CHARMM internal coordinates of N, CA and C (Angstrom, degrees):
IC EDIT
DIST 1 N 1 CA 1.4592
DIST 1 CA 1 C 1.5305
ANGL 1 N 1 CA 1 C 107.79
DIST 1 C 2 N 1.2974
ANGL 1 CA 1 C 2 N 115.04
DIHE 1 N 1 CA 1 C 2 N 141.47
DIST 2 N 2 CA 1.4622
ANGL 1 C 2 N 2 CA 121.29
DIHE 1 CA 1 C 2 N 2 CA 179.59
DIST 2 CA 2 C 1.5208
ANGL 2 N 2 CA 2 C 109.91
DIHE 1 C 2 N 2 CA 2 C -80.79
DIST 2 C 3 N 1.2766
ANGL 2 CA 2 C 3 N 119.09
DIHE 2 N 2 CA 2 C 3 N 108.14
DIST 3 N 3 CA 1.4317
ANGL 2 C 3 N 3 CA 123.45
DIHE 2 CA 2 C 3 N 3 CA 178.51
DIST 3 CA 3 C 1.5100
ANGL 3 N 3 CA 3 C 114.92
DIHE 2 C 3 N 3 CA 3 C -73.49
DIST 3 C 4 N 1.2717
ANGL 3 CA 3 C 4 N 120.86
DIHE 3 N 3 CA 3 C 4 N -12.65
DIST 4 N 4 CA 1.4643
ANGL 3 C 4 N 4 CA 125.41
DIHE 3 CA 3 C 4 N 4 CA -175.94
DIST 4 CA 4 C 1.5266
ANGL 4 N 4 CA 4 C 106.37
DIHE 3 C 4 N 4 CA 4 C -66.29
DIST 4 C 5 N 1.3242
ANGL 4 CA 4 C 5 N 118.27
DIHE 4 N 4 CA 4 C 5 N -31.37
DIST 5 N 5 CA 1.5350
ANGL 4 C 5 N 5 CA 121.04
DIHE 4 CA 4 C 5 N 5 CA 178.32
DIST 5 CA 5 C 1.4891
ANGL 5 N 5 CA 5 C 110.09
DIHE 4 C 5 N 5 CA 5 C -59.56
DIST 5 C 6 N 1.3563
ANGL 5 CA 5 C 6 N 116.83
DIHE 5 N 5 CA 5 C 6 N -38.95
DIST 6 N 6 CA 1.4693
ANGL 5 C 6 N 6 CA 119.48
DIHE 5 CA 5 C 6 N 6 CA -173.37
DIST 6 CA 6 C 1.4826
ANGL 6 N 6 CA 6 C 112.30
DIHE 5 C 6 N 6 CA 6 C -91.82
DIST 6 C 7 N 1.3203
ANGL 6 CA 6 C 7 N 121.69
DIHE 6 N 6 CA 6 C 7 N -31.33
DIST 7 N 7 CA 1.4863
ANGL 6 C 7 N 7 CA 125.32
DIHE 6 CA 6 C 7 N 7 CA -172.29
DIST 7 CA 7 C 1.5243
ANGL 7 N 7 CA 7 C 113.20
DIHE 6 C 7 N 7 CA 7 C -109.57
DIST 7 C 8 N 1.2846
ANGL 7 CA 7 C 8 N 118.75
DIHE 7 N 7 CA 7 C 8 N 32.02
DIST 8 N 8 CA 1.4764
ANGL 7 C 8 N 8 CA 119.80
DIHE 7 CA 7 C 8 N 8 CA 175.78
DIST 8 CA 8 C 1.5133
ANGL 8 N 8 CA 8 C 110.98
DIHE 7 C 8 N 8 CA 8 C -68.37
DIST 8 C 9 N 1.3012
ANGL 8 CA 8 C 9 N 113.63
DIHE 8 N 8 CA 8 C 9 N 149.87
DIST 9 N 9 CA 1.5238
ANGL 8 C 9 N 9 CA 116.72
DIHE 8 CA 8 C 9 N 9 CA -179.27
DIST 9 CA 9 C 1.5280
ANGL 9 N 9 CA 9 C 111.20
DIHE 8 C 9 N 9 CA 9 C -86.81
DIST 9 C 10 N 1.3304
ANGL 9 CA 9 C 10 N 118.88
DIHE 9 N 9 CA 9 C 10 N -11.76
DIST 10 N 10 CA 1.5197
ANGL 9 C 10 N 10 CA 121.61
DIHE 9 CA 9 C 10 N 10 CA -174.42
DIST 10 CA 10 C 1.4987
ANGL 10 N 10 CA 10 C 110.17
DIHE 9 C 10 N 10 CA 10 C -94.71
DIST 10 C 11 N 1.3286
ANGL 10 CA 10 C 11 N 121.41
DIHE 10 N 10 CA 10 C 11 N 13.54
DIST 11 N 11 CA 1.4460
ANGL 10 C 11 N 11 CA 122.91
DIHE 10 CA 10 C 11 N 11 CA 179.76
DIST 11 CA 11 C 1.5116
ANGL 11 N 11 CA 11 C 108.03
DIHE 10 C 11 N 11 CA 11 C -75.51
DIST 11 C 12 N 1.3529
ANGL 11 CA 11 C 12 N 118.62
DIHE 11 N 11 CA 11 C 12 N 121.34
DIST 12 N 12 CA 1.4770
ANGL 11 C 12 N 12 CA 119.01
DIHE 11 CA 11 C 12 N 12 CA 179.18
DIST 12 CA 12 C 1.5900
ANGL 12 N 12 CA 12 C 110.09
DIHE 11 C 12 N 12 CA 12 C -72.36
DIST 12 C 13 N 1.3141
ANGL 12 CA 12 C 13 N 116.61
DIHE 12 N 12 CA 12 C 13 N 142.19
DIST 13 N 13 CA 1.4708
ANGL 12 C 13 N 13 CA 120.24
DIHE 12 CA 12 C 13 N 13 CA -177.21
DIST 13 CA 13 C 1.5405
ANGL 13 N 13 CA 13 C 107.75
DIHE 12 C 13 N 13 CA 13 C -69.34
DIST 13 C 14 N 1.3049
ANGL 13 CA 13 C 14 N 117.71
DIHE 13 N 13 CA 13 C 14 N 139.94
DIST 14 N 14 CA 1.4082
ANGL 13 C 14 N 14 CA 126.88
DIHE 13 CA 13 C 14 N 14 CA 176.64
DIST 14 CA 14 C 1.4934
ANGL 14 N 14 CA 14 C 111.24
DIHE 13 C 14 N 14 CA 14 C -148.88
DIST 14 C 15 N 1.3185
ANGL 14 CA 14 C 15 N 119.60
DIHE 14 N 14 CA 14 C 15 N 142.79
DIST 15 N 15 CA 1.4574
ANGL 14 C 15 N 15 CA 122.49
DIHE 14 CA 14 C 15 N 15 CA 178.40
DIST 15 CA 15 C 1.5233
ANGL 15 N 15 CA 15 C 111.87
DIHE 14 C 15 N 15 CA 15 C -60.45
DIST 15 C 16 N 1.3012
ANGL 15 CA 15 C 16 N 117.98
DIHE 15 N 15 CA 15 C 16 N -28.21
DIST 16 N 16 CA 1.4468
ANGL 15 C 16 N 16 CA 120.16
DIHE 15 CA 15 C 16 N 16 CA -177.29
DIST 16 CA 16 C 1.5385
ANGL 16 N 16 CA 16 C 114.35
DIHE 15 C 16 N 16 CA 16 C -57.49
DIST 16 C 17 N 1.3091
ANGL 16 CA 16 C 17 N 116.14
DIHE 16 N 16 CA 16 C 17 N -29.18
DIST 17 N 17 CA 1.4747
ANGL 16 C 17 N 17 CA 119.10
DIHE 16 CA 16 C 17 N 17 CA 179.25
DIST 17 CA 17 C 1.5252
ANGL 17 N 17 CA 17 C 110.33
DIHE 16 C 17 N 17 CA 17 C -127.21
DIST 17 C 18 N 1.3042
ANGL 17 CA 17 C 18 N 115.52
DIHE 17 N 17 CA 17 C 18 N 41.46
DIST 18 N 18 CA 1.4466
ANGL 17 C 18 N 18 CA 122.19
DIHE 17 CA 17 C 18 N 18 CA 174.05
DIST 18 CA 18 C 1.4815
ANGL 18 N 18 CA 18 C 110.12
DIHE 17 C 18 N 18 CA 18 C -96.55
DIST 18 C 19 N 1.3382
ANGL 18 CA 18 C 19 N 116.91
DIHE 18 N 18 CA 18 C 19 N 152.70
DIST 19 N 19 CA 1.5135
ANGL 18 C 19 N 19 CA 122.32
DIHE 18 CA 18 C 19 N 19 CA 179.21
DIST 19 CA 19 C 1.5124
ANGL 19 N 19 CA 19 C 112.01
DIHE 18 C 19 N 19 CA 19 C -65.46
DIST 19 C 20 N 1.3628
ANGL 19 CA 19 C 20 N 116.73
DIHE 19 N 19 CA 19 C 20 N -28.42
DIST 20 N 20 CA 1.4109
ANGL 19 C 20 N 20 CA 124.87
DIHE 19 CA 19 C 20 N 20 CA -175.19
DIST 20 CA 20 C 1.4884
ANGL 20 N 20 CA 20 C 113.83
DIHE 19 C 20 N 20 CA 20 C -88.76
DIST 20 C 21 N 1.3687
ANGL 20 CA 20 C 21 N 118.09
DIHE 20 N 20 CA 20 C 21 N -11.79
DIST 21 N 21 CA 1.4394
ANGL 20 C 21 N 21 CA 123.94
DIHE 20 CA 20 C 21 N 21 CA -175.47
DIST 21 CA 21 C 1.4884
ANGL 21 N 21 CA 21 C 116.51
DIHE 20 C 21 N 21 CA 21 C -91.16
DIST 21 C 22 N 1.3496
ANGL 21 CA 21 C 22 N 119.58
DIHE 21 N 21 CA 21 C 22 N 144.89
DIST 22 N 22 CA 1.4800
ANGL 21 C 22 N 22 CA 121.86
DIHE 21 CA 21 C 22 N 22 CA 173.72
DIST 22 CA 22 C 1.5090
ANGL 22 N 22 CA 22 C 104.10
DIHE 21 C 22 N 22 CA 22 C -128.80
DIST 22 C 23 N 1.3531
ANGL 22 CA 22 C 23 N 117.83
DIHE 22 N 22 CA 22 C 23 N 128.83
DIST 23 N 23 CA 1.4411
ANGL 22 C 23 N 23 CA 124.23
DIHE 22 CA 22 C 23 N 23 CA -177.10
DIST 23 CA 23 C 1.5468
ANGL 23 N 23 CA 23 C 111.48
DIHE 22 C 23 N 23 CA 23 C -69.05
DIST 23 C 24 N 1.3361
ANGL 23 CA 23 C 24 N 117.83
DIHE 23 N 23 CA 23 C 24 N 135.93
DIST 24 N 24 CA 1.4570
ANGL 23 C 24 N 24 CA 121.57
DIHE 23 CA 23 C 24 N 24 CA 172.13
DIST 24 CA 24 C 1.5146
ANGL 24 N 24 CA 24 C 108.48
DIHE 23 C 24 N 24 CA 24 C -137.14
DIST 24 C 25 N 1.3050
ANGL 24 CA 24 C 25 N 116.14
DIHE 24 N 24 CA 24 C 25 N 165.86
DIST 25 N 25 CA 1.4727
ANGL 24 C 25 N 25 CA 126.26
DIHE 24 CA 24 C 25 N 25 CA 178.04
DIST 25 CA 25 C 1.5492
ANGL 25 N 25 CA 25 C 113.79
DIHE 24 C 25 N 25 CA 25 C 44.29
DIST 25 C 26 N 1.3302
ANGL 25 CA 25 C 26 N 113.11
DIHE 25 N 25 CA 25 C 26 N 55.36
DIST 26 N 26 CA 1.4383
ANGL 25 C 26 N 26 CA 117.84
DIHE 25 CA 25 C 26 N 26 CA 170.87
DIST 26 CA 26 C 1.5173
ANGL 26 N 26 CA 26 C 115.10
DIHE 25 C 26 N 26 CA 26 C 73.53
DIST 26 C 27 N 1.2680
ANGL 26 CA 26 C 27 N 121.04
DIHE 26 N 26 CA 26 C 27 N 14.84
DIST 27 N 27 CA 1.4912
ANGL 26 C 27 N 27 CA 124.53
DIHE 26 CA 26 C 27 N 27 CA 177.25
DIST 27 CA 27 C 1.4591
ANGL 27 N 27 CA 27 C 116.10
DIHE 26 C 27 N 27 CA 27 C 90.87
DIST 27 C 28 N 1.3352
ANGL 27 CA 27 C 28 N 119.62
DIHE 27 N 27 CA 27 C 28 N 2.82
DIST 28 N 28 CA 1.4148
ANGL 27 C 28 N 28 CA 119.82
DIHE 27 CA 27 C 28 N 28 CA 179.53
DIST 28 CA 28 C 1.5202
ANGL 28 N 28 CA 28 C 111.82
DIHE 27 C 28 N 28 CA 28 C -87.52
DIST 28 C 29 N 1.3161
ANGL 28 CA 28 C 29 N 118.15
DIHE 28 N 28 CA 28 C 29 N -21.19
DIST 29 N 29 CA 1.4278
ANGL 28 C 29 N 29 CA 123.49
DIHE 28 CA 28 C 29 N 29 CA 176.40
DIST 29 CA 29 C 1.5224
ANGL 29 N 29 CA 29 C 110.96
DIHE 28 C 29 N 29 CA 29 C -131.94
DIST 29 C 30 N 1.3394
ANGL 29 CA 29 C 30 N 116.22
DIHE 29 N 29 CA 29 C 30 N 155.86
DIST 30 N 30 CA 1.4115
ANGL 29 C 30 N 30 CA 122.06
DIHE 29 CA 29 C 30 N 30 CA -176.48
DIST 30 CA 30 C 1.5181
ANGL 30 N 30 CA 30 C 108.81
DIHE 29 C 30 N 30 CA 30 C -130.24
DIST 30 C 31 N 1.3287
ANGL 30 CA 30 C 31 N 117.50
DIHE 30 N 30 CA 30 C 31 N 137.97
DIST 31 N 31 CA 1.4390
ANGL 30 C 31 N 31 CA 120.79
DIHE 30 CA 30 C 31 N 31 CA 173.03
DIST 31 CA 31 C 1.5106
ANGL 31 N 31 CA 31 C 108.48
DIHE 30 C 31 N 31 CA 31 C -92.33
DIST 31 C 32 N 1.3421
ANGL 31 CA 31 C 32 N 117.98
DIHE 31 N 31 CA 31 C 32 N 111.08
DIST 32 N 32 CA 1.4390
ANGL 31 C 32 N 32 CA 125.98
DIHE 31 CA 31 C 32 N 32 CA -176.25
DIST 32 CA 32 C 1.5977
ANGL 32 N 32 CA 32 C 104.44
DIHE 31 C 32 N 32 CA 32 C -93.58
DIST 32 C 33 N 1.3488
ANGL 32 CA 32 C 33 N 113.97
DIHE 32 N 32 CA 32 C 33 N 131.18
DIST 33 N 33 CA 1.4117
ANGL 32 C 33 N 33 CA 118.86
DIHE 32 CA 32 C 33 N 33 CA 176.06
DIST 33 CA 33 C 1.5536
ANGL 33 N 33 CA 33 C 112.85
DIHE 32 C 33 N 33 CA 33 C -65.97
DIST 33 C 34 N 1.2974
ANGL 33 CA 33 C 34 N 114.88
DIHE 33 N 33 CA 33 C 34 N -22.56
DIST 34 N 34 CA 1.5128
ANGL 33 C 34 N 34 CA 121.62
DIHE 33 CA 33 C 34 N 34 CA -179.17
DIST 34 CA 34 C 1.6055
ANGL 34 N 34 CA 34 C 111.93
DIHE 33 C 34 N 34 CA 34 C -90.82
DIST 34 C 35 N 1.3544
ANGL 34 CA 34 C 35 N 114.14
DIHE 34 N 34 CA 34 C 35 N -40.69
DIST 35 N 35 CA 1.5258
ANGL 34 C 35 N 35 CA 118.33
DIHE 34 CA 34 C 35 N 35 CA -169.97
DIST 35 CA 35 C 1.5221
ANGL 35 N 35 CA 35 C 114.17
DIHE 34 C 35 N 35 CA 35 C -115.46
DIST 35 C 36 N 1.2918
ANGL 35 CA 35 C 36 N 118.98
DIHE 35 N 35 CA 35 C 36 N -11.43
DIST 36 N 36 CA 1.4609
ANGL 35 C 36 N 36 CA 121.40
DIHE 35 CA 35 C 36 N 36 CA -177.33
DIST 36 CA 36 C 1.5211
ANGL 36 N 36 CA 36 C 110.36
DIHE 35 C 36 N 36 CA 36 C 94.72
DIST 36 C 37 N 1.3369
ANGL 36 CA 36 C 37 N 117.06
DIHE 36 N 36 CA 36 C 37 N -145.57
DIST 37 N 37 CA 1.4798
ANGL 36 C 37 N 37 CA 121.11
DIHE 36 CA 36 C 37 N 37 CA -178.60
DIST 37 CA 37 C 1.5568
ANGL 37 N 37 CA 37 C 109.77
DIHE 36 C 37 N 37 CA 37 C -82.91
DIST 37 C 38 N 1.2944
ANGL 37 CA 37 C 38 N 115.88
DIHE 37 N 37 CA 37 C 38 N 121.37
DIST 38 N 38 CA 1.4536
ANGL 37 C 38 N 38 CA 121.91
DIHE 37 CA 37 C 38 N 38 CA 179.24
DIST 38 CA 38 C 1.4915
ANGL 38 N 38 CA 38 C 111.62
DIHE 37 C 38 N 38 CA 38 C -135.30
DIST 38 C 39 N 1.2974
ANGL 38 CA 38 C 39 N 118.35
DIHE 38 N 38 CA 38 C 39 N 165.21
DIST 39 N 39 CA 1.5012
ANGL 38 C 39 N 39 CA 124.19
DIHE 38 CA 38 C 39 N 39 CA 173.46
DIST 39 CA 39 C 1.4979
ANGL 39 N 39 CA 39 C 111.38
DIHE 38 C 39 N 39 CA 39 C -63.54
DIST 39 C 40 N 1.3608
ANGL 39 CA 39 C 40 N 115.81
DIHE 39 N 39 CA 39 C 40 N 146.34
DIST 40 N 40 CA 1.4050
ANGL 39 C 40 N 40 CA 121.17
DIHE 39 CA 39 C 40 N 40 CA -177.99
DIST 40 CA 40 C 1.5717
ANGL 40 N 40 CA 40 C 113.71
DIHE 39 C 40 N 40 CA 40 C -62.28
DIST 40 C 41 N 1.3003
ANGL 40 CA 40 C 41 N 117.38
DIHE 40 N 40 CA 40 C 41 N -27.29
DIST 41 N 41 CA 1.4465
ANGL 40 C 41 N 41 CA 122.72
DIHE 40 CA 40 C 41 N 41 CA 179.38
DIST 41 CA 41 C 1.4530
ANGL 41 N 41 CA 41 C 113.53
DIHE 40 C 41 N 41 CA 41 C -90.82
DIST 41 C 42 N 1.3006
ANGL 41 CA 41 C 42 N 121.34
DIHE 41 N 41 CA 41 C 42 N -4.87
DIST 42 N 42 CA 1.4371
ANGL 41 C 42 N 42 CA 127.45
DIHE 41 CA 41 C 42 N 42 CA 174.77
DIST 42 CA 42 C 1.5257
ANGL 42 N 42 CA 42 C 112.92
DIHE 41 C 42 N 42 CA 42 C -66.16
DIST 42 C 43 N 1.3258
ANGL 42 CA 42 C 43 N 117.29
DIHE 42 N 42 CA 42 C 43 N 159.73
DIST 43 N 43 CA 1.5115
ANGL 42 C 43 N 43 CA 117.91
DIHE 42 CA 42 C 43 N 43 CA 174.63
DIST 43 CA 43 C 1.4936
ANGL 43 N 43 CA 43 C 105.34
DIHE 42 C 43 N 43 CA 43 C -153.93
DIST 43 C 44 N 1.3521
ANGL 43 CA 43 C 44 N 116.58
DIHE 43 N 43 CA 43 C 44 N 164.39
DIST 44 N 44 CA 1.4390
ANGL 43 C 44 N 44 CA 124.42
DIHE 43 CA 43 C 44 N 44 CA 179.45
DIST 44 CA 44 C 1.4987
ANGL 44 N 44 CA 44 C 108.05
DIHE 43 C 44 N 44 CA 44 C -146.13
DIST 44 C 45 N 1.3429
ANGL 44 CA 44 C 45 N 119.43
DIHE 44 N 44 CA 44 C 45 N 176.12
DIST 45 N 45 CA 1.4120
ANGL 44 C 45 N 45 CA 122.82
DIHE 44 CA 44 C 45 N 45 CA -176.01
DIST 45 CA 45 C 1.5537
ANGL 45 N 45 CA 45 C 113.24
DIHE 44 C 45 N 45 CA 45 C -73.23
DIST 45 C 46 N 1.3622
ANGL 45 CA 45 C 46 N 116.29
DIHE 45 N 45 CA 45 C 46 N -12.64
DIST 46 N 46 CA 1.4612
ANGL 45 C 46 N 46 CA 119.78
DIHE 45 CA 45 C 46 N 46 CA 175.49
DIST 46 CA 46 C 1.5181
ANGL 46 N 46 CA 46 C 112.69
DIHE 45 C 46 N 46 CA 46 C -83.38
DIST 46 C 47 N 1.3343
ANGL 46 CA 46 C 47 N 118.27
DIHE 46 N 46 CA 46 C 47 N 9.55
DIST 47 N 47 CA 1.4805
ANGL 46 C 47 N 47 CA 123.17
DIHE 46 CA 46 C 47 N 47 CA -175.97
DIST 47 CA 47 C 1.5072
ANGL 47 N 47 CA 47 C 110.74
DIHE 46 C 47 N 47 CA 47 C -60.23
DIST 47 C 48 N 1.3095
ANGL 47 CA 47 C 48 N 116.37
DIHE 47 N 47 CA 47 C 48 N 125.06
DIST 48 N 48 CA 1.4758
ANGL 47 C 48 N 48 CA 124.49
DIHE 47 CA 47 C 48 N 48 CA 169.49
DIST 48 CA 48 C 1.5003
ANGL 48 N 48 CA 48 C 109.34
DIHE 47 C 48 N 48 CA 48 C -126.17
DIST 48 C 49 N 1.3232
ANGL 48 CA 48 C 49 N 115.87
DIHE 48 N 48 CA 48 C 49 N 118.64
DIST 49 N 49 CA 1.4519
ANGL 48 C 49 N 49 CA 123.26
DIHE 48 CA 48 C 49 N 49 CA -175.10
DIST 49 CA 49 C 1.5532
ANGL 49 N 49 CA 49 C 111.86
DIHE 48 C 49 N 49 CA 49 C -66.82
DIST 49 C 50 N 1.3376
ANGL 49 CA 49 C 50 N 116.90
DIHE 49 N 49 CA 49 C 50 N 128.99
DIST 50 N 50 CA 1.4613
ANGL 49 C 50 N 50 CA 122.19
DIHE 49 CA 49 C 50 N 50 CA 177.07
DIST 50 CA 50 C 1.5154
ANGL 50 N 50 CA 50 C 105.57
DIHE 49 C 50 N 50 CA 50 C -117.89
DIST 50 C 51 N 1.3223
ANGL 50 CA 50 C 51 N 115.84
DIHE 50 N 50 CA 50 C 51 N 106.93
DIST 51 N 51 CA 1.4472
ANGL 50 C 51 N 51 CA 123.52
DIHE 50 CA 50 C 51 N 51 CA -177.64
DIST 51 CA 51 C 1.4695
ANGL 51 N 51 CA 51 C 114.98
DIHE 50 C 51 N 51 CA 51 C -57.36
DIST 51 C 52 N 1.3087
ANGL 51 CA 51 C 52 N 119.91
DIHE 51 N 51 CA 51 C 52 N -32.72
DIST 52 N 52 CA 1.4608
ANGL 51 C 52 N 52 CA 124.52
DIHE 51 CA 51 C 52 N 52 CA -177.71
DIST 52 CA 52 C 1.5645
ANGL 52 N 52 CA 52 C 114.39
DIHE 51 C 52 N 52 CA 52 C -74.28
DIST 52 C 53 N 1.3703
ANGL 52 CA 52 C 53 N 115.95
DIHE 52 N 52 CA 52 C 53 N -15.38
DIST 53 N 53 CA 1.4239
ANGL 52 C 53 N 53 CA 117.37
DIHE 52 CA 52 C 53 N 53 CA -177.23
DIST 53 CA 53 C 1.5825
ANGL 53 N 53 CA 53 C 113.16
DIHE 52 C 53 N 53 CA 53 C -93.03
DIST 53 C 54 N 1.3083
ANGL 53 CA 53 C 54 N 114.23
DIHE 53 N 53 CA 53 C 54 N -22.04
DIST 54 N 54 CA 1.4875
ANGL 53 C 54 N 54 CA 116.21
DIHE 53 CA 53 C 54 N 54 CA -179.48
DIST 54 CA 54 C 1.5071
ANGL 54 N 54 CA 54 C 111.53
DIHE 53 C 54 N 54 CA 54 C -88.02
DIST 54 C 55 N 1.3760
ANGL 54 CA 54 C 55 N 115.62
DIHE 54 N 54 CA 54 C 55 N 137.33
DIST 55 N 55 CA 1.4231
ANGL 54 C 55 N 55 CA 123.03
DIHE 54 CA 54 C 55 N 55 CA 178.98
DIST 55 CA 55 C 1.5265
ANGL 55 N 55 CA 55 C 107.54
DIHE 54 C 55 N 55 CA 55 C -103.89
DIST 55 C 56 N 1.3637
ANGL 55 CA 55 C 56 N 120.85
DIHE 55 N 55 CA 55 C 56 N 110.14
DIST 56 N 56 CA 1.4398
ANGL 55 C 56 N 56 CA 121.60
DIHE 55 CA 55 C 56 N 56 CA -177.90
DIST 56 CA 56 C 1.5509
ANGL 56 N 56 CA 56 C 110.23
DIHE 55 C 56 N 56 CA 56 C -65.59
DIST 56 C 57 N 1.2881
ANGL 56 CA 56 C 57 N 116.05
DIHE 56 N 56 CA 56 C 57 N 156.41
DIST 57 N 57 CA 1.4879
ANGL 56 C 57 N 57 CA 121.78
DIHE 56 CA 56 C 57 N 57 CA 179.96
DIST 57 CA 57 C 1.5344
ANGL 57 N 57 CA 57 C 107.04
DIHE 56 C 57 N 57 CA 57 C -72.62
DIST 57 C 58 N 1.2986
ANGL 57 CA 57 C 58 N 115.56
DIHE 57 N 57 CA 57 C 58 N 137.76
DIST 58 N 58 CA 1.4703
ANGL 57 C 58 N 58 CA 121.09
DIHE 57 CA 57 C 58 N 58 CA 178.28
DIST 58 CA 58 C 1.5446
ANGL 58 N 58 CA 58 C 109.59
DIHE 57 C 58 N 58 CA 58 C -76.38
DIST 58 C 59 N 1.2971
ANGL 58 CA 58 C 59 N 113.66
DIHE 58 N 58 CA 58 C 59 N 143.18
DIST 59 N 59 CA 1.4427
ANGL 58 C 59 N 59 CA 119.39
DIHE 58 CA 58 C 59 N 59 CA 175.76
DIST 59 CA 59 C 1.5135
ANGL 59 N 59 CA 59 C 112.96
DIHE 58 C 59 N 59 CA 59 C -80.09
DIST 59 C 60 N 1.2885
ANGL 59 CA 59 C 60 N 118.09
DIHE 59 N 59 CA 59 C 60 N -14.48
DIST 60 N 60 CA 1.4199
ANGL 59 C 60 N 60 CA 122.71
DIHE 59 CA 59 C 60 N 60 CA -179.73
DIST 60 CA 60 C 1.5428
ANGL 60 N 60 CA 60 C 115.64
DIHE 59 C 60 N 60 CA 60 C 84.03
DIST 60 C 61 N 1.2769
ANGL 60 CA 60 C 61 N 115.02
DIHE 60 N 60 CA 60 C 61 N 167.90
DIST 61 N 61 CA 1.4756
ANGL 60 C 61 N 61 CA 118.51
DIHE 60 CA 60 C 61 N 61 CA 179.21
DIST 61 CA 61 C 1.4705
ANGL 61 N 61 CA 61 C 108.38
DIHE 60 C 61 N 61 CA 61 C -116.07
DIST 61 C 62 N 1.2868
ANGL 61 CA 61 C 62 N 117.00
DIHE 61 N 61 CA 61 C 62 N 134.69
DIST 62 N 62 CA 1.4862
ANGL 61 C 62 N 62 CA 122.22
DIHE 61 CA 61 C 62 N 62 CA -179.80
DIST 62 CA 62 C 1.5660
ANGL 62 N 62 CA 62 C 106.80
DIHE 61 C 62 N 62 CA 62 C -66.89
DIST 62 C 63 N 1.3258
ANGL 62 CA 62 C 63 N 114.17
DIHE 62 N 62 CA 62 C 63 N 133.28
DIST 63 N 63 CA 1.4573
ANGL 62 C 63 N 63 CA 120.39
DIHE 62 CA 62 C 63 N 63 CA -171.23
DIST 63 CA 63 C 1.5247
ANGL 63 N 63 CA 63 C 109.03
DIHE 62 C 63 N 63 CA 63 C -110.00
DIST 63 C 64 N 1.2848
ANGL 63 CA 63 C 64 N 119.21
DIHE 63 N 63 CA 63 C 64 N 9.32
DIST 64 N 64 CA 1.5348
ANGL 63 C 64 N 64 CA 120.00
DIHE 63 CA 63 C 64 N 64 CA 176.37
DIST 64 CA 64 C 1.5237
ANGL 64 N 64 CA 64 C 109.89
DIHE 63 C 64 N 64 CA 64 C -100.59
DIST 64 C 65 N 1.3126
ANGL 64 CA 64 C 65 N 114.40
DIHE 64 N 64 CA 64 C 65 N 90.93
DIST 65 N 65 CA 1.4987
ANGL 64 C 65 N 65 CA 119.29
DIHE 64 CA 64 C 65 N 65 CA -179.06
DIST 65 CA 65 C 1.5345
ANGL 65 N 65 CA 65 C 107.69
DIHE 64 C 65 N 65 CA 65 C -106.25
DIST 65 C 66 N 1.3080
ANGL 65 CA 65 C 66 N 115.56
DIHE 65 N 65 CA 65 C 66 N 151.91
DIST 66 N 66 CA 1.4896
ANGL 65 C 66 N 66 CA 119.81
DIHE 65 CA 65 C 66 N 66 CA 176.13
DIST 66 CA 66 C 1.5158
ANGL 66 N 66 CA 66 C 106.98
DIHE 65 C 66 N 66 CA 66 C -114.98
DIST 66 C 67 N 1.3376
ANGL 66 CA 66 C 67 N 115.56
DIHE 66 N 66 CA 66 C 67 N 171.76
DIST 67 N 67 CA 1.4380
ANGL 66 C 67 N 67 CA 117.75
DIHE 66 CA 66 C 67 N 67 CA 179.37
DIST 67 CA 67 C 1.5393
ANGL 67 N 67 CA 67 C 109.71
DIHE 66 C 67 N 67 CA 67 C -69.95
DIST 67 C 68 N 1.3232
ANGL 67 CA 67 C 68 N 119.72
DIHE 67 N 67 CA 67 C 68 N -25.04
DIST 68 N 68 CA 1.3887
ANGL 67 C 68 N 68 CA 123.51
DIHE 67 CA 67 C 68 N 68 CA 179.04
DIST 68 CA 68 C 1.5990
ANGL 68 N 68 CA 68 C 114.58
DIHE 67 C 68 N 68 CA 68 C -63.66
DIST 68 C 69 N 1.3271
ANGL 68 CA 68 C 69 N 113.83
DIHE 68 N 68 CA 68 C 69 N -29.26
DIST 69 N 69 CA 1.4452
ANGL 68 C 69 N 69 CA 120.34
DIHE 68 CA 68 C 69 N 69 CA 178.73
DIST 69 CA 69 C 1.5380
ANGL 69 N 69 CA 69 C 112.43
DIHE 68 C 69 N 69 CA 69 C -63.81
DIST 69 C 70 N 1.3549
ANGL 69 CA 69 C 70 N 118.55
DIHE 69 N 69 CA 69 C 70 N -21.44
DIST 70 N 70 CA 1.4373
ANGL 69 C 70 N 70 CA 121.92
DIHE 69 CA 69 C 70 N 70 CA -174.51
DIST 70 CA 70 C 1.5054
ANGL 70 N 70 CA 70 C 115.23
DIHE 69 C 70 N 70 CA 70 C -110.11
DIST 70 C 71 N 1.3401
ANGL 70 CA 70 C 71 N 115.05
DIHE 70 N 70 CA 70 C 71 N 6.10
DIST 71 N 71 CA 1.5040
ANGL 70 C 71 N 71 CA 118.89
DIHE 70 CA 70 C 71 N 71 CA 179.12
DIST 71 CA 71 C 1.5138
ANGL 71 N 71 CA 71 C 106.98
DIHE 70 C 71 N 71 CA 71 C -86.98
DIST 71 C 72 N 1.3522
ANGL 71 CA 71 C 72 N 113.56
DIHE 71 N 71 CA 71 C 72 N 147.80
DIST 72 N 72 CA 1.4499
ANGL 71 C 72 N 72 CA 120.14
DIHE 71 CA 71 C 72 N 72 CA 175.81
DIST 72 CA 72 C 1.4983
ANGL 72 N 72 CA 72 C 112.11
DIHE 71 C 72 N 72 CA 72 C -98.29
END
COOR INIT
IC SEED 1 N 1 CA 1 C
IC BUILD
């Protein structure tokens, strides 16, 4: 697995994938153990990145197939 998708240094901090945040109300708001209820895109100086909470963007699947692709 390519770990660069998860551990990039250019990921902007957000409460949605902070160690201190817990998702509530369908992901629009987060309960922060430090600040209380905040917006999912908000951040603070107590931000600690939790790799398991962030969902990386999908690269997508190429949809242009030919009949040759399915021949054995």
